[in-house]
Each structure stands twice: as C-alpha cells, then as structure tokens.
Backbone as a ProteinNet text record, in pm:
[ID]
protein_1_A
[PRIMARY]
XXXXXXXXXXXXXXXXXXXXXXXXXXXXXXXXXXXXXXXXXXXXXXXXXXXXXXXXXXXXXXXXXXXXXXXXXXXXXXXXXXXXXXXXXXXXXXXXXXXXXXXXXXXXXXXXXXXXXXXXXXXXXXXXXXXXXXXXXXXXXXXXXXXXXXXXX
[TERTIARY]
11380.6	11261.5	11142.9	11034.2	10914.2	10795.5	10702.8	10584.1	10620.7	10736.7	10776.7	10822.6	10842.4	10885.5	11023.6	11101	11235.4	11231	11322.8	11326.5	11424.8	11481.4	11575	11501.9	11576.2	11523.7	11495.2	11374.9	11338.8	11362.3	11405.6	11430.6	11325.5	11263.7	11167.7	11243.1	11195.2	11259.8	11193	11235.7	11187.2	11301.9	11266.7	11371.1	11417.9	11537.3	11591.2	11652.5	11641.2	11702.5	11854.4	11927.5	12073.7	12127.2	12212.7	12272.2	12189.1	12064	11981	11985.1	11957.2	11956.7	11813.5	11794.2	11663.5	11634.5	11506.9	11465.5	11426.6	11485.2	11445.5	11306.2	11229.9	11099.3	11121.8	11023	11039	11049.1	11119.4	11132	10994.2	10969.5	10840.6	10814.7	10688.9	10649.4	10657.6	10669.7	10662.7	10515.4	10490.1	10352.7	10288.6	10361.9	10310.1	10276.5	10357.8	10330.1	10205.1	10186.5	10066.2	9942.7	9949.9	9837.4	9806.9	9910.6	9891	9826.4	9868.2	9809.6	9662.9	9629.9	9491	9408.6	9460.3	9390	9364.9	9467.7	9454.9	9350.4	9354.5	9259.1	9116.3	9096.1	8960.5	8909.7	8996.6	8957.3	8909.5	8983.9	8945	8812.6	8797.5	8673	8556	8573	8464.9	8426.7	8525.1	8498.1	8423	8472	8412.7	8279.2	8270.6	8153.5	8046.5	8088	7993	7967	8055	8032.7	8094.7	8166.5	8230.2	8353.9	8462	8585.8	8579	8631	8629.9	8721.2	8689.1	8774.1	8903.9	8897.5	9015.4	8999.9	9111.6	9107.3	9236.6	9222	9337	9313.5	9418.6	9413.5	9512	9470.3	9554.9	9560.2	9678.6	9700.5	9749.9	9671	9703.8	9700.2	9814.8	9819.1	9734.3	9633.4	9546.1	9417.7	9417	9301.3	9334.8	9245.8	9263.4	9145.5	9175.4	9072.9	9091.1	8984.3	8987.6	8884.3	8931.2	8845	8837.8	8715.4	8693.3	8612.3	8646.5	8572.3	8522.4	8404	8346.1	8298.2	8224.4	8181.5	8034.5	7955.5	7813.9	7796.2	7714.7	7684.6	7585.9	7569.1	7473.6	7332.9	7298.7	7166.1	7146.3	7249.4	7239.2	7225.3	7300.8	7290.7	7150.6	7094.4	6959.4	6855.9	6868.9	6776.3	6779.7	6898	6912.9	6847.1	6861.4	6805.2	6655	6605.4	6465.6	6367.9	6414.6	6327.3	6338.1	6239.9	6254.3	6387.6	6454.3	6590.6	6613.4	6530.7	6549.5	6532.2	6432.8	6404.7	6517.7	6564.8	6673.4	6801.8	6835.1	6956.3	6949	6836.4	6819.2	6826.5	6764.2	6764.5	6906.5	6982.5	7120.4	7206.7	7196.4	7276.8	7241.1	7111.5	7069.1	7120.2	7109.9	7156.1	7307.2	7381.3	7527.4	7569.3	7503.2	7534.9	7509.7	7398.4	7367	7471.9	7511.8	7612.5	7746	7787.1	7914.4	7907.3	7796.4	7781.8	7781.2	7719.7	7718.2	7858.9	7935.4	8070.6	8176.6	8135.7	8231.3	8338.6	8303.3	8408.9	8515.7	8475.7	8570.8	8665	8607.8	8689.4	8782.6	8731.2	8814.9	8931.4	8905.7	9012.4	9116.7	9071.6	9162.7	9254.2	9196	9274.4	9368.5	9321.2	9405.4	9523.2	9497.4	9604.5	9711.3	9668.6	9763.3	9837.4	9764.6	9825.2	9878	9827.7	9864.6	9792.7	9688.9	9617.6	9468.2	9402.7	9258.6	9181.1	9068.9	8980.1	8883.7	8876.9	8784.2	8649.3	8652.4	8525.4	8538.1	8423.9	8417.1	8300.6	8325.8	8222.1	8224.3	8106.5	8095.9	7994	8021.9	7922.8	7952.9	7849.6	7863	7783	7835.8	7765.7	7702.9	7571.6	7504.2	7521.4	7570.8	7595.7	7730.4	7834.1	7969	8015.9	7948.2	7992	8113.5	8137.8	8251.9	8205.5	8287	8259.2	8376.5	8346.5	8450.3	8430.1	8538	8537.8	8640.9	8599.2	8685.6	8695.1	8816.6	8838	8927	8888	8971	9037.5	9169.6	9246.7	9279.1	9306.3	9338.1	9466.6	9558.7	9683.4	9739.6	9827.8	9889.8	9971.4	9958.9	10038	10186.5	10268.8	10412.9	10454.9	10533.2	10589.7	10730.1	10806	10945.1	10961.8	11059	11094.8	10983.4	11003.3	10908.4	10807.2	10700.6	10598.3	10663.7	10645.3	10707.9	10600.7	10562.2	10460.1	10522.6
11809.8	11879.3	11827.3	11790.5	11737.2	11811.1	11849.4	11922.5	12051	12108	12233.7	12221.2	12098.3	12078	12013.4	12044.5	11990.2	11840.7	11767.1	11623.4	11585	11683	11655.1	11595	11519.3	11464.1	11579.4	11584.2	11689.8	11641.7	11731.2	11698.7	11767.7	11688.8	11749.1	11839	11957.7	12051.2	12041	11940.3	11922.8	11956.3	11991.9	12018	11883.4	11843.9	11714.9	11728.3	11620.1	11616.8	11618.4	11665.3	11668.7	11530.9	11526.6	11401.3	11328.1	11372.8	11308.4	11389.5	11321.3	11388.1	11405.6	11503.2	11518.5	11393.1	11355.2	11236.2	11272.3	11207.2	11237.3	11184	11257.2	11208.9	11096.1	11005.6	10898.9	10957.4	10887.1	10931.9	10934.5	11029.5	11035.6	10906.7	10871.7	10752.5	10779.2	10671.2	10683.6	10689.3	10726.6	10730.9	10592.4	10489.1	10352.1	10312.1	10353.9	10323.3	10395.9	10519.5	10594.2	10525.2	10488.4	10421.1	10286.6	10211.7	10082.8	10102.2	10204.9	10233	10273.1	10347.9	10385.8	10260.8	10172.4	10048.3	9965.1	9953.3	9876.3	9937.9	10069	10137.2	10127.5	10147	10141.1	9997	9901.7	9761.2	9726	9771.8	9749.2	9820.5	9943.8	10018.8	9941	9891.1	9815.9	9693	9623.8	9504.7	9541	9641.7	9679.1	9752.1	9843.1	9930.4	9875	9816.8	9766.6	9616.5	9546.5	9405.4	9311.3	9365.9	9281.3	9350.2	9274.6	9325.8	9313.8	9411.6	9400.2	9287	9229.9	9125.4	9185.3	9308.7	9376	9526	9592.7	9736.3	9799.9	9915.4	9990.9	10138.6	10208.2	10352.9	10417.3	10528.7	10600.4	10746.9	10791.7	10929.4	11007.1	11106.4	11187.4	11333.3	11385.1	11521.8	11531.4	11620.8	11637.1	11554.4	11459.3	11374.1	11231.1	11167.6	11029.5	10948.2	10845.8	10757.5	10620.4	10570.1	10437.6	10351.4	10239.7	10148.5	10015.1	9979.4	9854.8	9761.1	9634.6	9537.1	9426	9374.2	9266.4	9313	9423.6	9479.5	9454.7	9410.2	9389.2	9271.6	9291.6	9183.7	9087.5	8969.6	8872.1	8931.4	9006.4	9068.2	9171	9251.1	9350.2	9281.8	9176.5	9101.3	9042.4	8992.8	8936.1	9044.2	9161.6	9271.7	9310.3	9319.2	9359.5	9257	9129	9022.7	9004.9	9024.8	8992.9	9106.9	9229.3	9344.4	9384.9	9461.6	9515.5	9590.9	9579.2	9629.5	9769.4	9863.3	10002.6	10018.3	9950.9	9963.7	9904	9785.2	9721.5	9802.1	9849.2	9929.8	10057.6	10127.8	10254	10232.8	10126.5	10097.9	10073.2	9990.3	9959.4	10085.1	10161.3	10283.7	10385.4	10402.7	10498.1	10458.6	10330	10284.2	10301.1	10261.2	10275.3	10422.2	10507.7	10651	10704.8	10664.8	10710.2	10658.2	10532	10475.8	10548.2	10576.5	10647.5	10788.5	10857.9	10993.8	10992.1	10891.9	10879.9	10853.8	10773.5	10737	10832.2	10937.6	11030.1	11081	11118.2	11163.9	11056.5	10930.7	10821.4	10810.7	10815.8	10807.6	10927.4	11046.6	11166.3	11160	11110.4	11098	10995.9	10887.3	10785.8	10845.1	10915.1	10974.5	11081.5	11163.7	11267.8	11206	11097.2	11032.4	10973.6	10916.9	10853.5	10956.9	11056.8	11151.8	11278.5	11309.9	11434.4	11554.2	11528.5	11632.5	11621.9	11736.2	11742.9	11706.4	11637	11603.7	11720	11769.4	11877.9	11825.2	11720.2	11664.6	11514.6	11447.6	11303.4	11271.4	11188.7	11146.3	10993.9	10934	10789.3	10736.5	10620.1	10550.3	10401.4	10322.2	10177.2	10120.9	10017.3	9949	9822.5	9810.4	9689.2	9575.7	9605.4	9501.6	9434.1	9514.4	9459.5	9445.5	9509.1	9506.5	9593.3	9688	9779.3	9908.7	9957.1	10081.8	10176.3	10303.6	10403.7	10515.3	10552	10665.7	10764	10885.8	10990.8	11100.4	11133.3	11235.2	11345.8	11469.5	11583.8	11628.4	11641.1	11679.2	11827.9	11884.6	12027.4	12060.5	11963.8	11980.9	11842.7	11832.8	11702.5	11659.6	11534.5	11489	11485.6	11504.8	11496.9	11350.3	11307.6	11173	11178.6	11077.7	11074.9	10979	11007.9	10916.7	10884.2	10774.7	10732.4	10635.4	10614.3	10517.9	10380.5	10308.8	10177.2	10070.1	10029.8	9925.5	9796.7
8596.1	8640.2	8559.3	8627.2	8563.3	8621.1	8538.3	8582.5	8655.9	8626.3	8688.2	8832.1	8879.8	9017.3	9018.7	9116.8	9126.6	9154.4	9094.4	9115.3	9226.6	9295.7	9404.5	9523.6	9602.2	9725.5	9821.4	9870.9	9964.3	10107.2	10191.2	10331.7	10416.4	10506.5	10598.8	10695.2	10713.9	10805	10940.8	11016.7	11151.8	11245	11364.2	11461.9	11514.6	11475.7	11516.3	11655.2	11729.7	11861.7	11842.9	11941.7	11928.8	11890.7	11789.8	11744.4	11639.6	11613.4	11512	11383.8	11270.7	11141.5	11093.2	11004.4	10940.8	10859.1	10852.8	10780	10637.4	10536.6	10399.2	10369.8	10287.1	10243.3	10144.4	10132.1	10033.4	9892.8	9804.3	9665.5	9600.2	9509.5	9440.8	9363	9352.2	9278	9128.3	9051.2	8906.1	8865.6	8741.2	8692	8703.6	8668	8676.7	8819.1	8914.6	9055.3	9103.3	9059.3	9095.2	9036.5	8908.9	8843.1	8910	8947.8	9015.2	9152.6	9226.1	9357.8	9344.2	9238.9	9214.3	9184.5	9100.2	9068.3	9194.1	9276.2	9399.2	9492.5	9508.1	9595.5	9545.1	9416	9361.1	9360.9	9336.1	9342.7	9483.5	9583.8	9723.4	9753.4	9705.7	9722.7	9663.1	9540.7	9473.8	9556	9610	9690.7	9818.3	9888.3	10017.4	10003.4	9908	9898.2	9804.4	9692.9	9594	9608.5	9681	9705.8	9604.3	9508.5	9407.3	9352.4	9346.7	9289.7	9137.5	9064.1	8917.8	8872	8755.6	8698.9	8647.4	8598.5	8544.7	8568.6	8593	8617.7	8565.9	8501.8	8451.5	8480.9	8521.1	8542.4	8446.3	8388.8	8294.7	8336.8	8371.5	8412.2	8291.4	8249.9	8132.7	8176.8	8216.6	8268.9	8394.8	8391.7	8507.6	8495.3	8403.3	8378.4	8418.8	8494.9	8536.4	8484.4	8405.2	8351.1	8415.3	8477	8537.5	8465.3	8413.2	8337.7	8411.8	8450.5	8523.1	8435.2	8435.4	8357.1	8448.4	8415.5	8494.8	8630.3	8634.3	8762.8	8796.9	8701	8729.9	8826.4	8928.1	9021.1	8954.6	9014.2	8961.1	8961.3	9065.6	9074.2	8962.7	8934.7	8826.7	8690.8	8669.9	8544.5	8528.1	8637.2	8633.4	8600.4	8662.8	8633.8	8486.6	8431.9	8291.8	8199.1	8232.6	8147.8	8166.1	8288.4	8316.6	8289.3	8296	8271	8124.2	8075.5	7939.6	7929.9	7815.8	7796.8	7852.2	7812.9	7855.2	8006.2	8062.2	8205.3	8290	8253.3	8328.8	8322.3	8203.8	8185.2	8266.7	8257.5	8329.8	8480.4	8529.1	8672.5	8723.7	8653.9	8695.4	8690	8581.4	8568.6	8678.2	8706	8808.4	8947.1	8979.3	9111.1	9122.6	9019.7	9022	9033.1	8959.4	8965.7	9106.3	9165.4	9301.9	9401.3	9387.2	9477.3	9463.8	9341.3	9318.9	9377.5	9356.3	9410.4	9563	9622.7	9768.5	9821.7	9749.4	9792.6	9739.7	9674.5	9613.3	9710.3	9833.7	9926.2	9951.6	9954.3	9975.4	9855.1	9734.4	9612.5	9600.1	9629.6	9620.2	9719.1	9840.2	9940.3	9894.1	9835.5	9783.4	9676.8	9581	9472.3	9525.3	9618.4	9677.4	9752.6	9826.2	9901.7	9809.4	9697.9	9605.9	9520.9	9469.9	9376.1	9442.4	9561.6	9626.8	9565.7	9487	9414.9	9440.4	9455.1	9479	9351.7	9368.6	9258	9235.8	9112.8	9079.4	9031.8	8949.5	8901	8880.9	8889.6	8873.3	8781	8681.7	8588.2	8584.2	8562.9	8571.9	8471.9	8416	8333.8	8338.5	8311.4	8310.8	8194.4	8132.2	8023.6	8079.7	8063.2	8108.3	8007.5	7889.3	7788.8	7810.6	7836.4	7848.8	7993.7	8088.2	8227.4	8251	8160.6	8173.1	8240.3	8330.1	8401.6	8379.9	8361.2	8341.3	8443	8509.7	8601.6	8548.2	8527	8473.8	8579.5	8618.5	8720.9	8666.7	8693.2	8660.2	8789.9	8786.5	8904.9	8900.8	9017.1	9026.2	8950.9	8944.3	8871	8840.7	8743.5	8716.9	8838.9	8881.5	8995.8	8960.9	9060.1	9040	9048.1	8953.5	8957.9	8902.5	8936.5	8892.2	8776	8693.7	8586.5	8490	8420.9	8319.9	8378.9	8304.3	8342.7	8346.1	8456.8	8469.8	8464.2	8345.2	8327.9	8286.5
[MASK]
+++++++++++++++++++++++++++++++++++++++++++++++++++++++++++++++++++++++++++++++++++++++++++++++++++++++++++++++++++++++++++++++++++++++++++++++++++++++++

C-alpha cells in the first residue's frame, strides 16, 4: 500500500458481453515514469506554445509538490533584448512576457499535469533567470499522485 491506496490491480466494472471478460486497467506508473511523462509533455508544450524546446528538463515529484526545471529556454529574441536594453529593463520585460504567457497557457499546463498525475493542480508558480536561461515551474497538487514501486531513474 502506497499513499493510502491499494496496490492491487483494479478491474473496470463494465457490463461485459456474454463470453467476454472485464478488462484490467493498466498498472500504475512509477514515480520516474510520471516525472518522465511530465518532462515530455512540458517539453512539447514549450516547443508548440513558446516556440523553443528546452535544452534540458527535469521534473521532481515530492509528495503533492511538483518542481519542473528547464534549462536553455530563452529564445534568440529574448537573449537579444536582455543584452541590448539596460539590464533591469531587459530582464523585467522578458520576465513579464514569460509570466503572461504562462498564465495565459495555464489551463493547458494544468490539463497536462492532471492527465499525467491524475491529480488536480491547486497552484502554479513560475520564474525565469535571464542570466542562466533557467526556468522553474512549481505546482502544488490537490494530493500526492498514486504511483507504484520505487522511482525508476
């Protein structure tokens, strides 16, 4: 038993046609599989929505907290703005635009996380460094997702 939930294979209770058997649900994912699916989904989101895939991405599931760390996410235009404008102005402009884009796309990100973890997102926090090109997304989930076994990294 993990997270207070049974680790037994659950059977869908559908009315099977005569001679057919109930179909078992797929086995629960491991923590590592959940984290990998989140990385894949957010990487795809970054490519489709932001126009650039991160150079590196890691997700860390800690109870009901999900931390996603992306590296190498600044576009060429954002890098140019940071270098060409006064330091404070360029940094503020890039951070403000990124924050607005994330807030606009929040329903997409929440649906992605809910689909992968089976858990509703309660809050989302975001920041980006214009010096290192590192972006962090922190999500609080309604409950820790259920997973089987140990983290498989």
